[in-house]
C-alpha positions in Angstrom: -32.8 25.2 100.7 -34.9 26.6 103.5 -34.2 30.1 102.4 -35.7 29.5 99.0 -38.9 28.1 100.4 -42.1 29.8 101.1 -45.2 28.2 102.5 -43.6 24.8 102.2 -42.6 24.9 98.5 -39.6 26.2 96.5 -40.1 28.8 93.9 -39.6 26.1 91.3 -42.4 24.1 92.9 -44.8 27.1 92.6 -43.7 27.7 89.0 -44.5 24.0 88.2 -48.0 24.5 89.8 -48.5 27.5 87.6 -47.4 25.7 84.5 -49.6 22.7 85.4 -52.6 25.0 86.0 -52.1 26.5 82.5 -51.9 23.1 81.0 -55.1 22.0 82.7 -56.9 25.1 81.5 -55.4 24.6 78.0 -56.6 21.0 77.8 -60.2 22.0 78.7 -60.2 25.0 76.4 -59.0 22.7 73.5 -61.7 20.2 74.3 -64.4 22.9 74.3 -63.1 24.3 70.9 -62.9 20.9 69.2 -66.2 19.6 70.6 -68.5 22.6 71.1 -71.4 20.2 72.1 -69.3 18.9 75.0 -72.3 18.2 77.3 -74.0 15.3 78.9 -72.3 12.8 81.2 -68.9 13.3 79.5 -69.2 17.1 80.2 -70.0 16.5 83.8 -67.2 14.1 84.4 -64.8 16.4 82.6 -66.0 19.4 84.7 -65.6 17.4 87.9 -62.0 16.4 87.1 -61.1 19.8 85.9 -62.5 21.6 89.0 -60.6 19.2 91.3 -57.3 19.6 89.5 -57.6 23.4 88.8 -58.9 24.1 92.3 -56.1 22.3 94.0 -53.4 23.9 91.8 -54.9 27.4 92.2 -55.0 26.9 96.0 -51.2 26.2 95.9 -50.6 29.4 94.0 -52.7 31.7 96.2 -51.1 30.2 99.3 -48.0 32.1 98.4 -49.9 35.3 99.2 -51.3 33.9 102.5 -54.7 33.6 100.9 -56.9 30.6 102.1 -57.0 27.6 99.8 -60.8 27.7 99.5 -60.4 31.2 97.8 -58.2 29.5 95.2 -60.9 26.9 94.7 -63.5 29.7 94.2 -61.2 31.5 91.8 -60.6 28.5 89.6 -64.4 27.9 89.4 -65.1 31.6 88.6 -62.5 31.8 85.8 -63.5 28.6 84.2 -67.3 29.1 84.7 -70.0 30.0 82.3 -69.7 33.7 82.9 -65.9 34.2 82.3 -64.1 31.7 80.1 -67.1 29.5 79.4 -65.1 26.3 79.8 -67.8 24.8 82.0 -71.4 25.4 81.0 -74.5 26.0 83.1 -75.8 22.4 82.6 -72.6 20.9 84.0 -72.6 23.2 87.0 -76.2 22.4 87.7 -75.5 18.6 87.5 -72.7 18.9 90.0 -75.1 20.1 92.7 -75.4 16.6 94.3 -71.8 17.1 95.3 -72.9 20.1 97.3 -75.4 17.9 99.2 -72.6 15.6 100.2 -70.3 18.5 101.2 -73.0 20.2 103.4 -73.6 16.9 105.1 -69.9 16.4 105.8 -69.5 20.0 106.9 -72.3 19.6 109.4 -71.2 16.2 110.7 -67.6 17.5 111.1 -68.7 20.8 112.7 -70.8 19.0 115.2 -68.0 16.6 116.0 -65.6 19.5 116.6 -67.9 20.9 119.3 -66.8 19.5 122.6 -68.9 19.8 125.7 -66.0 21.0 127.8 -65.3 23.9 125.5 -68.9 24.9 125.2 -69.3 25.0 129.0 -66.3 27.2 129.3 -67.4 29.6 126.6 -71.2 29.4 127.3 -71.5 33.0 128.5 -69.5 34.3 125.5 -71.6 32.3 123.0 -74.9 33.3 124.5 -74.0 37.0 124.6 -72.6 37.0 121.1 -75.6 35.0 119.7 -78.2 37.3 121.2 -76.5 40.6 120.3 -75.5 39.5 116.8 -79.0 38.2 116.0 -80.8 41.2 117.4 -78.6 44.0 116.1 -77.9 42.2 112.8 -81.5 41.9 111.9 -82.4 45.4 113.1 -79.5 47.4 111.6 -79.0 45.6 108.3 -82.8 45.5 107.8 -83.0 49.2 108.5 -80.3 49.9 105.9 -82.1 47.8 103.4 -85.4 49.7 104.0 -83.7 53.1 103.7 -81.8 52.0 100.5 -85.0 50.6 98.9 -83.6 48.3 96.2 -85.4 48.7 92.8 -87.7 45.7 93.4 -89.1 47.3 96.6 -90.1 50.6 95.0 -93.7 49.6 94.5 -94.1 48.1 98.0 -96.1 49.8 100.7 -94.6 50.5 104.1 -95.7 47.4 105.9 -94.6 45.2 103.0 -91.2 46.9 102.9 -90.8 46.2 106.7 -91.5 42.5 106.0 -89.0 42.3 103.2 -86.4 44.2 105.2 -86.9 41.8 108.1 -86.2 38.8 105.8 -83.1 40.6 104.6 -82.0 41.0 108.2 -82.3 37.3 108.7 -80.2 36.6 105.7 -77.6 39.0 107.1 -77.1 36.9 110.3 -76.3 33.8 108.3 -72.7 32.6 108.5 -70.7 30.0 106.6 -69.8 26.8 108.4 -68.0 25.5 105.3 -65.7 28.6 105.1 -64.9 28.4 108.8 -64.1 24.7 108.7 -62.2 25.1 105.4 -59.9 27.8 106.9 -59.5 26.0 110.2 -58.6 22.7 108.4 -56.0 24.4 106.3 -54.3 26.4 109.1 -54.8 23.7 111.8 -55.5 26.6 114.1 -56.2 26.0 117.8 -56.9 28.5 120.5 -59.6 30.7 121.9 -60.4 32.4 118.5 -60.6 29.2 116.6 -62.8 27.5 119.3 -65.1 30.5 119.6 -65.5 30.8 115.8 -66.4 27.2 115.3 -68.8 27.0 118.3 -70.6 30.3 117.4 -71.0 29.6 113.7 -72.3 26.0 114.3 -74.7 27.2 117.0 -75.9 30.1 114.9 -77.2 27.6 112.3 -79.7 26.4 114.8 -80.7 30.0 115.6 -81.0 31.0 111.9 -83.3 28.0 111.1 -85.6 29.1 113.9 -85.5 32.8 113.2 -86.1 32.3 109.5 -89.2 30.2 110.0 -90.5 32.8 112.5 -89.7 35.7 110.2 -91.4 34.1 107.2 -94.5 33.6 109.4 -94.6 37.2 110.5 -93.6 38.7 107.1 -96.3 37.0 105.0 -99.2 39.0 106.5 -97.1 42.2 106.0 -96.4 41.5 102.4 -99.7 39.9 101.5 -102.6 41.7 103.4 -104.9 38.8 102.7 -102.7 36.4 104.6 -103.1 35.9 108.4 -100.7 35.0 111.1 -101.3 31.3 111.6 -100.4 29.1 114.6 -99.9 26.2 112.2 -96.7 27.8 110.9 -95.3 27.8 114.4 -96.3 24.1 114.9 -94.5 23.3 111.7 -91.4 25.2 113.1 -91.5 23.1 116.2 -91.8 19.9 114.2 -88.8 20.9 112.1 -86.5 21.9 115.0 -87.5 19.2 117.5 -87.7 16.6 114.8 -84.3 17.4 113.5 -82.7 17.3 116.9 -84.4 14.0 117.7 -83.4 12.5 114.4 -79.8 13.8 114.8 -79.5 12.3 118.2 -80.7 8.9 116.9 -78.4 9.1 113.9 -75.5 10.0 116.2 -76.0 7.1 118.5 -76.3 4.7 115.5 -73.0 6.1 114.1 -71.3 5.7 117.4 -72.4 2.1 117.8 -71.3 1.3 114.2 -67.8 2.9 114.8 -67.4 0.9 118.0 -68.5 -2.4 116.6 -67.0 -2.2 113.1 -65.9 1.1 111.8 -65.0 -0.3 108.4 -66.1 1.2 105.0 -66.7 4.6 106.6 -66.3 6.3 103.3 -69.3 4.4 101.9 -71.3 5.1 105.1 -70.6 8.9 104.9 -71.4 9.1 101.2 -74.7 7.1 101.9 -75.5 9.6 104.7 -74.7 12.6 102.5 -77.0 11.5 99.7 -79.6 9.1 101.0 -80.2 10.5 104.5 -80.5 14.0 103.1 -83.3 13.0 100.8 -85.1 11.2 103.6 -84.8 14.2 105.9 -86.3 16.5 103.1 -89.2 14.0 102.7 -89.8 14.2 106.5 -89.6 18.0 106.3 -86.6 18.1 108.7 -83.6 20.3 108.4 -80.5 18.2 107.2 -77.9 20.7 108.4 -79.3 20.7 112.0 -79.8 17.0 112.0 -76.2 16.2 110.9 -74.8 18.9 113.3 -76.5 17.2 116.2 -75.4 13.7 115.0 -71.8 14.8 114.9 -72.1 16.4 118.4 -73.6 13.2 119.8 -70.8 11.0 118.4 -68.1 13.3 119.9 -69.7 13.9 123.3 -71.7 10.7 124.0 -69.1 8.2 122.9 -65.4 7.6 122.6 -65.5 7.5 118.8 -65.2 11.2 118.2 -61.6 11.3 117.0 -62.0 8.3 114.8 -65.1 9.9 113.3 -63.4 13.2 112.6 -60.5 11.5 110.9 -62.9 9.7 108.6 -64.6 13.0 107.7 -61.3 14.7 107.0 -60.2 12.0 104.7 -63.5 12.0 102.8 -64.1 15.8 102.9 -60.7 16.9 101.4 -61.7 16.1 97.8 -65.3 17.0 98.3 -64.5 20.5 99.7 -62.4 21.3 96.6 -65.2 20.5 94.3 -67.8 22.2 96.5 -66.1 25.6 96.5 -64.8 25.3 92.9 -68.4 24.6 91.7 -69.6 27.4 93.8 -67.2 29.7 92.0 -68.4 28.4 88.6 -72.0 29.0 89.7 -71.3 32.6 90.7 -73.2 35.0 88.5 -70.6 37.5 87.6 -72.8 39.7 85.3 -75.4 39.8 88.2 -72.7 41.1 90.5 -71.7 43.8 88.0 -75.3 44.9 87.8 -76.0 45.0 91.6 -72.6 46.0 92.9 -73.5 49.5 94.3 -76.4 48.3 96.4 -74.6 45.0 97.2 -71.6 46.9 98.4 -73.7 49.1 100.7 -75.5 46.1 102.2 -72.4 44.0 102.7 -70.6 47.0 104.2 -73.5 47.6 106.6 -73.5 43.9 107.6 -69.7 43.9 108.2 -70.0 47.1 110.2 -72.7 45.8 112.6 -70.9 42.5 112.9 -67.6 44.1 114.0 -69.2 46.5 116.4 -71.5 44.0 117.9 -68.6 41.5 118.3 -66.6 44.1 120.1 -69.5 44.9 122.4 -70.4 41.3 123.2 -66.8 40.3 123.8 -66.4 43.2 126.2 -69.6 42.3 128.1 -68.6 38.6 128.3 -65.0 39.5 129.2 -63.6 37.3 126.5 -59.8 36.6 126.0 -57.9 39.3 124.1 -57.8 37.3 120.8 -61.6 37.0 120.7 -62.1 40.7 121.7 -59.9 41.8 118.9 -60.6 39.2 116.2 -63.9 37.5 117.2 -65.7 39.1 114.2 -63.3 37.8 111.6 -65.0 34.4 111.0 -68.5 36.0 110.8 -68.1 37.8 107.5 -68.2 34.7 105.2 -71.4 33.5 103.7 -71.9 30.5 101.3 -74.2 27.6 101.0 -76.5 28.2 104.0 -77.1 31.8 102.9 -77.8 30.7 99.3 -80.3 28.2 100.6 -82.1 30.8 102.7 -82.3 33.1 99.7 -83.7 30.3 97.6 -86.3 29.5 100.3 -87.5 33.1 100.4 -87.6 33.2 96.6 -89.9 30.1 96.6 -92.1 31.5 99.4 -92.7 34.7 97.4 -92.5 33.7 93.7 -92.9 36.1 90.7 -94.5 38.5 90.3 -93.7 39.1 94.0 -90.3 40.2 95.2 -88.8 36.7 95.7 -86.7 36.2 92.6 -85.2 39.8 92.7 -84.5 39.3 96.4 -82.6 36.1 95.6 -80.6 37.8 92.8 -79.5 40.6 95.1 -78.7 38.1 97.8 -76.5 36.2 95.4 -74.5 39.4 94.6 -74.0 40.1 98.3 -73.1 36.5 99.2 -70.6 36.5 96.4 -68.7 39.5 98.0 -68.7 37.9 101.4 -67.8 34.5 100.0 -64.7 36.0 98.3 -63.3 38.2 101.0 -64.6 36.6 104.2 -62.2 33.6 104.3 -59.2 35.9 103.6 -60.1 38.0 106.6 -60.5 35.0 108.9 -57.2 33.5 107.9 -55.4 36.9 108.3 -56.9 37.1 111.8 -55.8 33.6 112.8 -52.3 34.4 111.6 -52.2 37.7 113.5 -53.7 36.0 116.6 -50.8 33.4 116.3 -53.3 30.5 116.4 -52.5 29.2 112.9 -50.1 26.3 112.8 -49.7 26.2 109.1 -50.8 23.4 106.6 -50.0 19.8 107.3 -47.0 18.5 105.3 -48.1 16.9 102.1 -46.5 14.0 100.2 -45.1 16.4 97.6 -43.5 18.5 100.4 -41.9 15.4 101.9 -40.5 14.4 98.5 -39.2 17.9 97.9 -37.4 18.0 101.3 -35.8 14.6 100.6 -34.3 15.9 97.4 
């Protein structure tokens, strides 16, 4: 029996997953053919159920190859999305975006709760060294490659404007993916220096990126638009956003800790309310939700005894949300755009990966990190997803058409797509090679299969 198993399932089990996946695709295909106007609320509910089922089944199939589950979620969304099989249309994908809001909130809360003060103190030198070098060299090197390559939408820009746009692209390059990191760590149940460093660095880098982006936008505007001037008001707004988010996150974390201690019931409802309601309030107050929730999770973990209880609640809620989040991200992926931009996108993603690896090696050597971090510390830094897409959208809105913003966003989406597809695979491979992955937790189906 054990000899016939791989990754916790028999060959028959994987064959059944494949058959079930084909049935799910077939049912949706039949529904689309029979009811071409399959839109509205029914279409959204159907898309939601399909992405959940198809993403889960696809993740079980790719697991045979040692590929992360979230890559399976992405693949299911891409195949069924409006650019490949057209089983899910643009309208349904757009209307699923509120799920992304909930997912990002849970990712930030869980990420903050995973950061323990003891671990941060031990790895403080490593984190500071890596953060400074990755930020500095990432912006300079990738920005320089962007300026030299001169994508088509920059051909008409003068030198100073090109420098401003290249700087913004450099900021996009230092953006990482907390969701991909947490997704892979959750699947592999990895623990060790590499897993701890990856989580701490990526979560801390979100704070850095928010600050650097606001600063870069303030500096780039006069370079791109000569009539604009460098305003101190923009820096005051930056201070409000960062300090206000930290203050609000601290307050929210203390309130959550008190609730967990006094009651702790209906946590699912509380987390959903936070994901949707609190996010809207934070946007209205012009605060950064990701930073706020990150701080809140950190406060619950380190300033109370409710951290483990809080993490367990997030894991129970986040399991389903993560599947839909990544599957809908795959459906949202603009495949024709990737085909159009692939040469320049490949150059820019390659330069980003190169500087990330080299800088990681340098910072690990300077900080005298453990061997696993020195060898594989870069592996978690390749992925990009929601945060990077959000930054591209912000830049697009700041410099709308006929300026470079929309074209900048389109190229960013193509590059993010490549990092989104290959980054998690690289990170899981590194965790396996570093022998920090413990494998997936046994599921109910596995237990039933063993019993038979």
